[in-house]
PDB file as gemmi writes it, atoms N, CA and C in Angstrom:
CRYST1    1.000    1.000    1.000  90.00  90.00  90.00 P 1                      
ATOM      1  N   GLN A   1      83.953 118.930 105.418  1.00  0.00           N  
ATOM      2  CA  GLN A   1      82.901 119.286 106.356  1.00  0.00           C  
ATOM      3  C   GLN A   1      83.457 120.293 107.364  1.00  0.00           C  
ATOM      4  N   VAL A   2      82.716 121.385 107.532  1.00  0.00           N  
ATOM      5  CA  VAL A   2      83.130 122.417 108.481  1.00  0.00           C  
ATOM      6  C   VAL A   2      82.911 121.900 109.901  1.00  0.00           C  
ATOM      7  N   GLN A   3      83.951 122.033 110.711  1.00  0.00           N  
ATOM      8  CA  GLN A   3      83.830 121.570 112.091  1.00  0.00           C  
ATOM      9  C   GLN A   3      84.597 122.460 113.041  1.00  0.00           C  
ATOM     10  N   LEU A   4      84.049 122.583 114.247  1.00  0.00           N  
ATOM     11  CA  LEU A   4      84.792 123.119 115.373  1.00  0.00           C  
ATOM     12  C   LEU A   4      84.948 121.968 116.351  1.00  0.00           C  
ATOM     13  N   VAL A   5      86.159 121.704 116.740  1.00  0.00           N  
ATOM     14  CA  VAL A   5      86.433 120.555 117.596  1.00  0.00           C  
ATOM     15  C   VAL A   5      87.024 121.032 118.914  1.00  0.00           C  
ATOM     16  N   GLU A   6      86.278 120.795 120.004  1.00  0.00           N  
ATOM     17  CA  GLU A   6      86.770 121.160 121.330  1.00  0.00           C  
ATOM     18  C   GLU A   6      87.524 119.988 121.943  1.00  0.00           C  
ATOM     19  N   SER A   7      88.464 120.327 122.788  1.00  0.00           N  
ATOM     20  CA  SER A   7      89.181 119.321 123.564  1.00  0.00           C  
ATOM     21  C   SER A   7      89.723 119.980 124.824  1.00  0.00           C  
ATOM     22  N   GLY A   8      90.229 119.140 125.715  1.00  0.00           N  
ATOM     23  CA  GLY A   8      90.862 119.665 126.915  1.00  0.00           C  
ATOM     24  C   GLY A   8      90.035 119.584 128.176  1.00  0.00           C  
ATOM     25  N   GLY A   9      88.799 119.154 128.061  1.00  0.00           N  
ATOM     26  CA  GLY A   9      87.981 119.007 129.253  1.00  0.00           C  
ATOM     27  C   GLY A   9      88.415 117.804 130.066  1.00  0.00           C  
ATOM     28  N   GLY A  10      87.841 117.680 131.244  1.00  0.00           N  
ATOM     29  CA  GLY A  10      88.175 116.550 132.095  1.00  0.00           C  
ATOM     30  C   GLY A  10      87.767 116.797 133.522  1.00  0.00           C  
ATOM     31  N   LEU A  11      88.294 115.946 134.391  1.00  0.00           N  
ATOM     32  CA  LEU A  11      88.014 116.019 135.829  1.00  0.00           C  
ATOM     33  C   LEU A  11      89.218 116.612 136.547  1.00  0.00           C  
ATOM     34  N   VAL A  12      88.982 117.672 137.289  1.00  0.00           N  
ATOM     35  CA  VAL A  12      90.054 118.289 138.069  1.00  0.00           C  
ATOM     36  C   VAL A  12      89.549 118.585 139.467  1.00  0.00           C  
ATOM     37  N   PRO A  13      90.432 118.609 140.449  1.00  0.00           N  
ATOM     38  CA  PRO A  13      90.013 118.970 141.809  1.00  0.00           C  
ATOM     39  C   PRO A  13      89.832 120.480 141.913  1.00  0.00           C  
ATOM     40  N   PRO A  14      89.100 120.926 142.913  1.00  0.00           N  
ATOM     41  CA  PRO A  14      88.977 122.376 143.126  1.00  0.00           C  
ATOM     42  C   PRO A  14      90.347 123.025 143.244  1.00  0.00           C  
ATOM     43  N   GLY A  15      90.475 124.183 142.626  1.00  0.00           N  
ATOM     44  CA  GLY A  15      91.750 124.877 142.598  1.00  0.00           C  
ATOM     45  C   GLY A  15      92.615 124.513 141.400  1.00  0.00           C  
ATOM     46  N   GLY A  16      92.201 123.508 140.664  1.00  0.00           N  
ATOM     47  CA  GLY A  16      92.969 123.061 139.511  1.00  0.00           C  
ATOM     48  C   GLY A  16      92.745 123.926 138.278  1.00  0.00           C  
ATOM     49  N   SER A  17      93.426 123.550 137.205  1.00  0.00           N  
ATOM     50  CA  SER A  17      93.363 124.301 135.948  1.00  0.00           C  
ATOM     51  C   SER A  17      93.094 123.365 134.785  1.00  0.00           C  
ATOM     52  N   LEU A  18      92.475 123.915 133.770  1.00  0.00           N  
ATOM     53  CA  LEU A  18      92.287 123.233 132.507  1.00  0.00           C  
ATOM     54  C   LEU A  18      92.463 124.235 131.378  1.00  0.00           C  
ATOM     55  N   ARG A  19      92.877 123.736 130.240  1.00  0.00           N  
ATOM     56  CA  ARG A  19      92.982 124.570 129.049  1.00  0.00           C  
ATOM     57  C   ARG A  19      92.147 123.922 127.958  1.00  0.00           C  
ATOM     58  N   LEU A  20      91.064 124.586 127.609  1.00  0.00           N  
ATOM     59  CA  LEU A  20      90.203 124.076 126.557  1.00  0.00           C  
ATOM     60  C   LEU A  20      90.674 124.602 125.214  1.00  0.00           C  
ATOM     61  N   SER A  21      90.569 123.748 124.207  1.00  0.00           N  
ATOM     62  CA  SER A  21      90.953 124.119 122.857  1.00  0.00           C  
ATOM     63  C   SER A  21      89.752 124.012 121.930  1.00  0.00           C  
ATOM     64  N   CYS A  22      89.712 124.923 120.984  1.00  0.00           N  
ATOM     65  CA  CYS A  22      88.674 124.903 119.943  1.00  0.00           C  
ATOM     66  C   CYS A  22      89.408 125.046 118.622  1.00  0.00           C  
ATOM     67  N   ALA A  23      89.458 123.983 117.863  1.00  0.00           N  
ATOM     68  CA  ALA A  23      90.190 123.984 116.609  1.00  0.00           C  
ATOM     69  C   ALA A  23      89.222 123.981 115.436  1.00  0.00           C  
ATOM     70  N   GLY A  24      89.558 124.743 114.428  1.00  0.00           N  
ATOM     71  CA  GLY A  24      88.710 124.809 113.248  1.00  0.00           C  
ATOM     72  C   GLY A  24      89.179 123.837 112.185  1.00  0.00           C  
ATOM     73  N   SER A  25      88.232 123.128 111.602  1.00  0.00           N  
ATOM     74  CA  SER A  25      88.512 122.223 110.489  1.00  0.00           C  
ATOM     75  C   SER A  25      87.703 122.697 109.291  1.00  0.00           C  
ATOM     76  N   ARG A  26      88.399 123.009 108.203  1.00  0.00           N  
ATOM     77  CA  ARG A  26      87.769 123.535 106.998  1.00  0.00           C  
ATOM     78  C   ARG A  26      87.042 124.839 107.279  1.00  0.00           C  
ATOM     79  N   ILE A  27      87.505 125.578 108.268  1.00  0.00           N  
ATOM     80  CA  ILE A  27      86.938 126.887 108.585  1.00  0.00           C  
ATOM     81  C   ILE A  27      88.012 127.717 109.260  1.00  0.00           C  
ATOM     82  N   ASN A  28      88.051 128.998 108.895  1.00  0.00           N  
ATOM     83  CA  ASN A  28      89.087 129.880 109.414  1.00  0.00           C  
ATOM     84  C   ASN A  28      88.552 130.615 110.636  1.00  0.00           C  
ATOM     85  N   LEU A  29      89.142 130.301 111.780  1.00  0.00           N  
ATOM     86  CA  LEU A  29      88.717 130.946 113.023  1.00  0.00           C  
ATOM     87  C   LEU A  29      89.419 132.273 113.262  1.00  0.00           C  
ATOM     88  N   ASN A  30      90.392 132.583 112.447  1.00  0.00           N  
ATOM     89  CA  ASN A  30      91.242 133.738 112.737  1.00  0.00           C  
ATOM     90  C   ASN A  30      90.586 135.075 112.420  1.00  0.00           C  
ATOM     91  N   LEU A  31      89.585 135.070 111.576  1.00  0.00           N  
ATOM     92  CA  LEU A  31      89.002 136.328 111.138  1.00  0.00           C  
ATOM     93  C   LEU A  31      87.657 136.629 111.786  1.00  0.00           C  
ATOM     94  N   ASN A  32      87.131 135.662 112.517  1.00  0.00           N  
ATOM     95  CA  ASN A  32      85.796 135.795 113.069  1.00  0.00           C  
ATOM     96  C   ASN A  32      85.816 135.833 114.599  1.00  0.00           C  
ATOM     97  N   THR A  33      84.733 136.327 115.137  1.00  0.00           N  
ATOM     98  CA  THR A  33      84.556 136.267 116.581  1.00  0.00           C  
ATOM     99  C   THR A  33      84.226 134.841 116.987  1.00  0.00           C  
ATOM    100  N   VAL A  34      84.929 134.366 117.983  1.00  0.00           N  
ATOM    101  CA  VAL A  34      84.707 133.026 118.517  1.00  0.00           C  
ATOM    102  C   VAL A  34      84.447 133.143 120.013  1.00  0.00           C  
ATOM    103  N   GLY A  35      83.437 132.433 120.460  1.00  0.00           N  
ATOM    104  CA  GLY A  35      83.083 132.488 121.865  1.00  0.00           C  
ATOM    105  C   GLY A  35      83.093 131.124 122.520  1.00  0.00           C  
ATOM    106  N   TRP A  36      83.241 131.147 123.832  1.00  0.00           N  
ATOM    107  CA  TRP A  36      83.093 129.946 124.648  1.00  0.00           C  
ATOM    108  C   TRP A  36      81.820 130.095 125.489  1.00  0.00           C  
ATOM    109  N   TYR A  37      81.029 129.025 125.483  1.00  0.00           N  
ATOM    110  CA  TYR A  37      79.801 128.983 126.245  1.00  0.00           C  
ATOM    111  C   TYR A  37      79.877 127.822 127.236  1.00  0.00           C  
ATOM    112  N   ARG A  38      79.062 127.919 128.264  1.00  0.00           N  
ATOM    113  CA  ARG A  38      78.895 126.809 129.188  1.00  0.00           C  
ATOM    114  C   ARG A  38      77.411 126.481 129.290  1.00  0.00           C  
ATOM    115  N   GLN A  39      77.155 125.220 129.546  1.00  0.00           N  
ATOM    116  CA  GLN A  39      75.764 124.797 129.649  1.00  0.00           C  
ATOM    117  C   GLN A  39      75.629 123.671 130.650  1.00  0.00           C  
ATOM    118  N   ALA A  40      74.708 123.865 131.583  1.00  0.00           N  
ATOM    119  CA  ALA A  40      74.335 122.801 132.510  1.00  0.00           C  
ATOM    120  C   ALA A  40      73.071 122.138 131.985  1.00  0.00           C  
ATOM    121  N   ALA A  41      72.864 120.911 132.406  1.00  0.00           N  
ATOM    122  CA  ALA A  41      71.683 120.165 131.954  1.00  0.00           C  
ATOM    123  C   ALA A  41      70.412 120.942 132.278  1.00  0.00           C  
ATOM    124  N   GLY A  42      69.555 121.078 131.277  1.00  0.00           N  
ATOM    125  CA  GLY A  42      68.287 121.750 131.481  1.00  0.00           C  
ATOM    126  C   GLY A  42      68.345 123.266 131.482  1.00  0.00           C  
ATOM    127  N   ARG A  43      69.517 123.810 131.187  1.00  0.00           N  
ATOM    128  CA  ARG A  43      69.659 125.268 131.203  1.00  0.00           C  
ATOM    129  C   ARG A  43      70.152 125.766 129.855  1.00  0.00           C  
ATOM    130  N   GLN A  44      69.940 127.032 129.594  1.00  0.00           N  
ATOM    131  CA  GLN A  44      70.408 127.631 128.353  1.00  0.00           C  
ATOM    132  C   GLN A  44      71.913 127.824 128.383  1.00  0.00           C  
ATOM    133  N   ARG A  45      72.496 127.856 127.204  1.00  0.00           N  
ATOM    134  CA  ARG A  45      73.926 128.110 127.112  1.00  0.00           C  
ATOM    135  C   ARG A  45      74.217 129.548 127.507  1.00  0.00           C  
ATOM    136  N   GLU A  46      75.314 129.697 128.222  1.00  0.00           N  
ATOM    137  CA  GLU A  46      75.712 130.999 128.746  1.00  0.00           C  
ATOM    138  C   GLU A  46      77.071 131.376 128.164  1.00  0.00           C  
ATOM    139  N   LEU A  47      77.160 132.571 127.625  1.00  0.00           N  
ATOM    140  CA  LEU A  47      78.429 133.029 127.059  1.00  0.00           C  
ATOM    141  C   LEU A  47      79.406 133.324 128.183  1.00  0.00           C  
ATOM    142  N   VAL A  48      80.569 132.736 128.095  1.00  0.00           N  
ATOM    143  CA  VAL A  48      81.604 132.904 129.112  1.00  0.00           C  
ATOM    144  C   VAL A  48      82.663 133.899 128.664  1.00  0.00           C  
ATOM    145  N   ALA A  49      83.057 133.792 127.403  1.00  0.00           N  
ATOM    146  CA  ALA A  49      84.131 134.641 126.892  1.00  0.00           C  
ATOM    147  C   ALA A  49      84.060 134.660 125.380  1.00  0.00           C  
ATOM    148  N   PHE A  50      84.600 135.728 124.782  1.00  0.00           N  
ATOM    149  CA  PHE A  50      84.731 135.746 123.341  1.00  0.00           C  
ATOM    150  C   PHE A  50      85.964 136.536 122.949  1.00  0.00           C  
ATOM    151  N   ILE A  51      86.416 136.265 121.737  1.00  0.00           N  
ATOM    152  CA  ILE A  51      87.537 136.984 121.162  1.00  0.00           C  
ATOM    153  C   ILE A  51      87.144 137.369 119.745  1.00  0.00           C  
ATOM    154  N   THR A  52      87.348 138.618 119.385  1.00  0.00           N  
ATOM    155  CA  THR A  52      86.969 139.072 118.057  1.00  0.00           C  
ATOM    156  C   THR A  52      88.063 138.746 117.043  1.00  0.00           C  
ATOM    157  N   GLY A  53      87.754 138.962 115.778  1.00  0.00           N  
ATOM    158  CA  GLY A  53      88.757 138.763 114.754  1.00  0.00           C  
ATOM    159  C   GLY A  53      89.960 139.680 114.920  1.00  0.00           C  
ATOM    160  N   ALA A  54      89.723 140.828 115.510  1.00  0.00           N  
ATOM    161  CA  ALA A  54      90.808 141.783 115.755  1.00  0.00           C  
ATOM    162  C   ALA A  54      91.578 141.475 117.034  1.00  0.00           C  
ATOM    163  N   GLY A  55      91.104 140.498 117.782  1.00  0.00           N  
ATOM    164  CA  GLY A  55      91.820 140.107 118.987  1.00  0.00           C  
ATOM    165  C   GLY A  55      91.307 140.714 120.275  1.00  0.00           C  
ATOM    166  N   ARG A  56      90.230 141.466 120.187  1.00  0.00           N  
ATOM    167  CA  ARG A  56      89.656 142.017 121.419  1.00  0.00           C  
ATOM    168  C   ARG A  56      88.960 140.903 122.185  1.00  0.00           C  
ATOM    169  N   THR A  57      89.159 140.902 123.480  1.00  0.00           N  
ATOM    170  CA  THR A  57      88.578 139.830 124.303  1.00  0.00           C  
ATOM    171  C   THR A  57      87.590 140.397 125.310  1.00  0.00           C  
ATOM    172  N   ASN A  58      86.698 139.529 125.716  1.00  0.00           N  
ATOM    173  CA  ASN A  58      85.728 139.887 126.738  1.00  0.00           C  
ATOM    174  C   ASN A  58      85.394 138.643 127.534  1.00  0.00           C  
ATOM    175  N   LEU A  59      85.357 138.771 128.847  1.00  0.00           N  
ATOM    176  CA  LEU A  59      84.997 137.645 129.709  1.00  0.00           C  
ATOM    177  C   LEU A  59      83.874 138.079 130.631  1.00  0.00           C  
ATOM    178  N   SER A  60      83.025 137.141 130.979  1.00  0.00           N  
ATOM    179  CA  SER A  60      81.930 137.454 131.882  1.00  0.00           C  
ATOM    180  C   SER A  60      82.487 137.786 133.263  1.00  0.00           C  
ATOM    181  N   ASP A  61      81.733 138.563 134.012  1.00  0.00           N  
ATOM    182  CA  ASP A  61      82.194 138.999 135.328  1.00  0.00           C  
ATOM    183  C   ASP A  61      82.478 137.808 136.250  1.00  0.00           C  
ATOM    184  N   SER A  62      81.740 136.725 136.048  1.00  0.00           N  
ATOM    185  CA  SER A  62      81.894 135.587 136.946  1.00  0.00           C  
ATOM    186  C   SER A  62      83.206 134.850 136.765  1.00  0.00           C  
ATOM    187  N   VAL A  63      83.901 135.067 135.649  1.00  0.00           N  
ATOM    188  CA  VAL A  63      85.123 134.304 135.394  1.00  0.00           C  
ATOM    189  C   VAL A  63      86.327 135.176 135.060  1.00  0.00           C  
ATOM    190  N   LYS A  64      86.155 136.475 134.964  1.00  0.00           N  
ATOM    191  CA  LYS A  64      87.251 137.306 134.449  1.00  0.00           C  
ATOM    192  C   LYS A  64      88.480 137.299 135.347  1.00  0.00           C  
ATOM    193  N   ASP A  65      88.332 136.891 136.588  1.00  0.00           N  
ATOM    194  CA  ASP A  65      89.493 136.869 137.473  1.00  0.00           C  
ATOM    195  C   ASP A  65      90.228 135.531 137.431  1.00  0.00           C  
ATOM    196  N   ARG A  66      89.711 134.580 136.643  1.00  0.00           N  
ATOM    197  CA  ARG A  66      90.353 133.261 136.638  1.00  0.00           C  
ATOM    198  C   ARG A  66      90.442 132.612 135.255  1.00  0.00           C  
ATOM    199  N   PHE A  67      89.711 133.124 134.255  1.00  0.00           N  
ATOM    200  CA  PHE A  67      89.763 132.565 132.900  1.00  0.00           C  
ATOM    201  C   PHE A  67      90.399 133.572 131.948  1.00  0.00           C  
ATOM    202  N   THR A  68      91.060 133.065 130.926  1.00  0.00           N  
ATOM    203  CA  THR A  68      91.525 133.908 129.834  1.00  0.00           C  
ATOM    204  C   THR A  68      91.214 133.224 128.514  1.00  0.00           C  
ATOM    205  N   ILE A  69      90.967 134.010 127.490  1.00  0.00           N  
ATOM    206  CA  ILE A  69      90.717 133.481 126.145  1.00  0.00           C  
ATOM    207  C   ILE A  69      91.801 134.017 125.232  1.00  0.00           C  
ATOM    208  N   SER A  70      92.262 133.148 124.324  1.00  0.00           N  
ATOM    209  CA  SER A  70      93.337 133.555 123.434  1.00  0.00           C  
ATOM    210  C   SER A  70      93.196 132.832 122.104  1.00  0.00           C  
ATOM    211  N   ARG A  71      93.970 133.300 121.138  1.00  0.00           N  
ATOM    212  CA  ARG A  71      93.953 132.723 119.798  1.00  0.00           C  
ATOM    213  C   ARG A  71      95.398 132.452 119.386  1.00  0.00           C  
ATOM    214  N   VAL A  72      95.607 131.320 118.728  1.00  0.00           N  
ATOM    215  CA  VAL A  72      96.886 131.034 118.081  1.00  0.00           C  
ATOM    216  C   VAL A  72      96.593 130.875 116.601  1.00  0.00           C  
ATOM    217  N   LYS A  73      96.939 131.876 115.829  1.00  0.00           N  
ATOM    218  CA  LYS A  73      96.563 131.891 114.422  1.00  0.00           C  
ATOM    219  C   LYS A  73      97.190 130.737 113.645  1.00  0.00           C  
ATOM    220  N   SER A  74      98.422 130.404 113.968  1.00  0.00           N  
ATOM    221  CA  SER A  74      99.104 129.346 113.221  1.00  0.00           C  
ATOM    222  C   SER A  74      98.426 127.988 113.409  1.00  0.00           C  
ATOM    223  N   LYS A  75      97.690 127.841 114.487  1.00  0.00           N  
ATOM    224  CA  LYS A  75      96.981 126.598 114.771  1.00  0.00           C  
ATOM    225  C   LYS A  75      95.492 126.685 114.437  1.00  0.00           C  
ATOM    226  N   ASN A  76      95.051 127.875 114.018  1.00  0.00           N  
ATOM    227  CA  ASN A  76      93.637 128.063 113.724  1.00  0.00           C  
ATOM    228  C   ASN A  76      92.792 127.593 114.917  1.00  0.00           C  
ATOM    229  N   ALA A  77      93.180 128.068 116.087  1.00  0.00           N  
ATOM    230  CA  ALA A  77      92.544 127.576 117.306  1.00  0.00           C  
ATOM    231  C   ALA A  77      92.346 128.692 118.328  1.00  0.00           C  
ATOM    232  N   ILE A  78      91.331 128.499 119.142  1.00  0.00           N  
ATOM    233  CA  ILE A  78      91.006 129.396 120.240  1.00  0.00           C  
ATOM    234  C   ILE A  78      91.115 128.607 121.537  1.00  0.00           C  
ATOM    235  N   TYR A  79      91.650 129.244 122.579  1.00  0.00           N  
ATOM    236  CA  TYR A  79      91.869 128.553 123.837  1.00  0.00           C  
ATOM    237  C   TYR A  79      91.159 129.276 124.979  1.00  0.00           C  
ATOM    238  N   LEU A  80      90.716 128.488 125.936  1.00  0.00           N  
ATOM    239  CA  LEU A  80      90.160 129.036 127.167  1.00  0.00           C  
ATOM    240  C   LEU A  80      90.965 128.454 128.317  1.00  0.00           C  
ATOM    241  N   GLN A  81      91.783 129.293 128.916  1.00  0.00           N  
ATOM    242  CA  GLN A  81      92.562 128.886 130.073  1.00  0.00           C  
ATOM    243  C   GLN A  81      91.731 129.121 131.326  1.00  0.00           C  
ATOM    244  N   MET A  82      91.532 128.059 132.082  1.00  0.00           N  
ATOM    245  CA  MET A  82      90.657 128.104 133.251  1.00  0.00           C  
ATOM    246  C   MET A  82      91.496 127.778 134.480  1.00  0.00           C  
ATOM    247  N   ASN A  83      91.648 128.744 135.358  1.00  0.00           N  
ATOM    248  CA  ASN A  83      92.453 128.568 136.567  1.00  0.00           C  
ATOM    249  C   ASN A  83      91.593 128.663 137.821  1.00  0.00           C  
ATOM    250  N   SER A  84      92.120 128.145 138.891  1.00  0.00           N  
ATOM    251  CA  SER A  84      91.431 128.224 140.195  1.00  0.00           C  
ATOM    252  C   SER A  84      89.986 127.772 140.085  1.00  0.00           C  
ATOM    253  N   LEU A  85      89.802 126.634 139.474  1.00  0.00           N  
ATOM    254  CA  LEU A  85      88.449 126.155 139.211  1.00  0.00           C  
ATOM    255  C   LEU A  85      87.720 125.774 140.494  1.00  0.00           C  
ATOM    256  N   LYS A  86      86.414 125.983 140.433  1.00  0.00           N  
ATOM    257  CA  LYS A  86      85.529 125.643 141.545  1.00  0.00           C  
ATOM    258  C   LYS A  86      84.470 124.649 141.063  1.00  0.00           C  
ATOM    259  N   PRO A  87      83.841 123.935 141.973  1.00  0.00           N  
ATOM    260  CA  PRO A  87      82.786 122.989 141.562  1.00  0.00           C  
ATOM    261  C   PRO A  87      81.695 123.653 140.725  1.00  0.00           C  
ATOM    262  N   GLN A  88      81.410 124.908 140.977  1.00  0.00           N  
ATOM    263  CA  GLN A  88      80.363 125.587 140.200  1.00  0.00           C  
ATOM    264  C   GLN A  88      80.757 125.855 138.761  1.00  0.00           C  
ATOM    265  N   HIS A  89      81.986 125.588 138.400  1.00  0.00           N  
ATOM    266  CA  HIS A  89      82.417 125.699 137.011  1.00  0.00           C  
ATOM    267  C   HIS A  89      82.146 124.421 136.234  1.00  0.00           C  
ATOM    268  N   THR A  90      81.640 123.422 136.896  1.00  0.00           N  
ATOM    269  CA  THR A  90      81.308 122.165 136.231  1.00  0.00           C  
ATOM    270  C   THR A  90      80.182 122.380 135.233  1.00  0.00           C  
ATOM    271  N   ASP A  91      80.425 122.031 133.991  1.00  0.00           N  
ATOM    272  CA  ASP A  91      79.461 122.207 132.912  1.00  0.00           C  
ATOM    273  C   ASP A  91      80.033 121.586 131.645  1.00  0.00           C  
ATOM    274  N   VAL A  92      79.212 121.558 130.607  1.00  0.00           N  
ATOM    275  CA  VAL A  92      79.720 121.273 129.278  1.00  0.00           C  
ATOM    276  C   VAL A  92      80.063 122.610 128.624  1.00  0.00           C  
ATOM    277  N   TYR A  93      81.253 122.700 128.059  1.00  0.00           N  
ATOM    278  CA  TYR A  93      81.715 123.930 127.435  1.00  0.00           C  
ATOM    279  C   TYR A  93      81.740 123.760 125.923  1.00  0.00           C  
ATOM    280  N   PHE A  94      81.192 124.759 125.245  1.00  0.00           N  
ATOM    281  CA  PHE A  94      81.104 124.750 123.792  1.00  0.00           C  
ATOM    282  C   PHE A  94      81.809 125.978 123.225  1.00  0.00           C  
ATOM    283  N   CYS A  95      82.381 125.824 122.050  1.00  0.00           N  
ATOM    284  CA  CYS A  95      82.851 127.000 121.341  1.00  0.00           C  
ATOM    285  C   CYS A  95      81.927 127.241 120.148  1.00  0.00           C  
ATOM    286  N   LYS A  96      81.870 128.499 119.751  1.00  0.00           N  
ATOM    287  CA  LYS A  96      81.019 128.893 118.642  1.00  0.00           C  
ATOM    288  C   LYS A  96      81.698 129.979 117.833  1.00  0.00           C  
ATOM    289  N   MET A  97      81.659 129.818 116.522  1.00  0.00           N  
ATOM    290  CA  MET A  97      82.127 130.873 115.646  1.00  0.00           C  
ATOM    291  C   MET A  97      80.919 131.660 115.168  1.00  0.00           C  
ATOM    292  N   PHE A  98      80.941 132.950 115.435  1.00  0.00           N  
ATOM    293  CA  PHE A  98      79.851 133.815 115.031  1.00  0.00           C  
ATOM    294  C   PHE A  98      79.943 134.119 113.545  1.00  0.00           C  
ATOM    295  N   THR A  99      78.797 134.157 112.892  1.00  0.00           N  
ATOM    296  CA  THR A  99      78.721 134.583 111.501  1.00  0.00           C  
ATOM    297  C   THR A  99      77.744 135.758 111.426  1.00  0.00           C  
ATOM    298  N   ARG A 100      77.418 136.167 110.237  1.00  0.00           N  
ATOM    299  CA  ARG A 100      76.526 137.321 110.087  1.00  0.00           C  
ATOM    300  C   ARG A 100      75.099 136.996 110.472  1.00  0.00           C  
ATOM    301  N   ALA A 101      74.729 135.742 110.406  1.00  0.00           N  
ATOM    302  CA  ALA A 101      73.375 135.332 110.756  1.00  0.00           C  
ATOM    303  C   ALA A 101      73.444 134.233 111.807  1.00  0.00           C  
ATOM    304  N   PRO A 102      72.712 134.379 112.913  1.00  0.00           N  
ATOM    305  CA  PRO A 102      72.799 133.377 113.992  1.00  0.00           C  
ATOM    306  C   PRO A 102      72.535 131.955 113.521  1.00  0.00           C  
ATOM    307  N   GLN A 103      71.670 131.794 112.538  1.00  0.00           N  
ATOM    308  CA  GLN A 103      71.363 130.440 112.069  1.00  0.00           C  
ATOM    309  C   GLN A 103      72.533 129.808 111.335  1.00  0.00           C  
ATOM    310  N   ASP A 104      73.507 130.611 110.965  1.00  0.00           N  
ATOM    311  CA  ASP A 104      74.678 130.094 110.265  1.00  0.00           C  
ATOM    312  C   ASP A 104      75.891 129.943 111.186  1.00  0.00           C  
ATOM    313  N   ASP A 105      75.736 130.300 112.436  1.00  0.00           N  
ATOM    314  CA  ASP A 105      76.850 130.149 113.372  1.00  0.00           C  
ATOM    315  C   ASP A 105      77.275 128.681 113.471  1.00  0.00           C  
ATOM    316  N   HIS A 106      78.550 128.472 113.738  1.00  0.00           N  
ATOM    317  CA  HIS A 106      79.085 127.116 113.824  1.00  0.00           C  
ATOM    318  C   HIS A 106      79.412 126.779 115.274  1.00  0.00           C  
ATOM    319  N   TRP A 107      78.915 125.645 115.724  1.00  0.00           N  
ATOM    320  CA  TRP A 107      79.141 125.169 117.087  1.00  0.00           C  
ATOM    321  C   TRP A 107      80.023 123.937 117.098  1.00  0.00           C  
ATOM    322  N   GLY A 108      80.796 123.803 118.163  1.00  0.00           N  
ATOM    323  CA  GLY A 108      81.483 122.557 118.402  1.00  0.00           C  
ATOM    324  C   GLY A 108      80.581 121.585 119.137  1.00  0.00           C  
ATOM    325  N   GLN A 109      81.115 120.410 119.408  1.00  0.00           N  
ATOM    326  CA  GLN A 109      80.307 119.346 120.019  1.00  0.00           C  
ATOM    327  C   GLN A 109      80.285 119.419 121.533  1.00  0.00           C  
ATOM    328  N   GLY A 110      81.154 120.225 122.110  1.00  0.00           N  
ATOM    329  CA  GLY A 110      81.197 120.386 123.555  1.00  0.00           C  
ATOM    330  C   GLY A 110      82.225 119.491 124.222  1.00  0.00           C  
ATOM    331  N   THR A 111      82.724 119.967 125.347  1.00  0.00           N  
ATOM    332  CA  THR A 111      83.658 119.183 126.151  1.00  0.00           C  
ATOM    333  C   THR A 111      83.270 119.343 127.620  1.00  0.00           C  
ATOM    334  N   GLN A 112      83.255 118.220 128.330  1.00  0.00           N  
ATOM    335  CA  GLN A 112      82.797 118.219 129.711  1.00  0.00           C  
ATOM    336  C   GLN A 112      83.911 118.668 130.646  1.00  0.00           C  
ATOM    337  N   VAL A 113      83.582 119.608 131.511  1.00  0.00           N  
ATOM    338  CA  VAL A 113      84.485 120.034 132.575  1.00  0.00           C  
ATOM    339  C   VAL A 113      83.827 119.682 133.906  1.00  0.00           C  
ATOM    340  N   THR A 114      84.531 118.905 134.709  1.00  0.00           N  
ATOM    341  CA  THR A 114      84.022 118.518 136.022  1.00  0.00           C  
ATOM    342  C   THR A 114      85.048 118.893 137.071  1.00  0.00           C  
ATOM    343  N   VAL A 115      84.623 119.690 138.028  1.00  0.00           N  
ATOM    344  CA  VAL A 115      85.495 120.111 139.121  1.00  0.00           C  
ATOM    345  C   VAL A 115      84.986 119.456 140.400  1.00  0.00           C  
ATOM    346  N   SER A 116      85.758 118.527 140.925  1.00  0.00           N  
ATOM    347  CA  SER A 116      85.312 117.749 142.074  1.00  0.00           C  
ATOM    348  C   SER A 116      86.525 117.191 142.794  1.00  0.00           C  
ATOM    349  N   PRO A 117      86.435 117.066 144.125  1.00  0.00           N  
ATOM    350  CA  PRO A 117      87.564 116.481 144.876  1.00  0.00           C  
ATOM    351  C   PRO A 117      87.841 115.050 144.440  1.00  0.00           C  
TER     352      PRO A 117                                                      
END                                                                             
């Protein structure tokens, strides 16, 4: 079964850091564009960052000064390093592997990030 499995979420105080992981199971993440999204309850998912198969990265303006996205090919995984976190970064974070058709894109199950004293 094809799966994307996120991990690394949790509760951190403001100013803290987290490293989210997105690991591929029975799917190769190394050749495709993979993105990280965030979603608050009742709101649409918002693209935070992505990395292409060639390794080009892009981060949204709201996080580019504190988040980085990277790939470790040997682990078939994508990472989102989140530094200097603020309460407004609290959300569920999802990873997604883009395919040629949006209906075929693969999503992970999400990981909760909570930034609170």
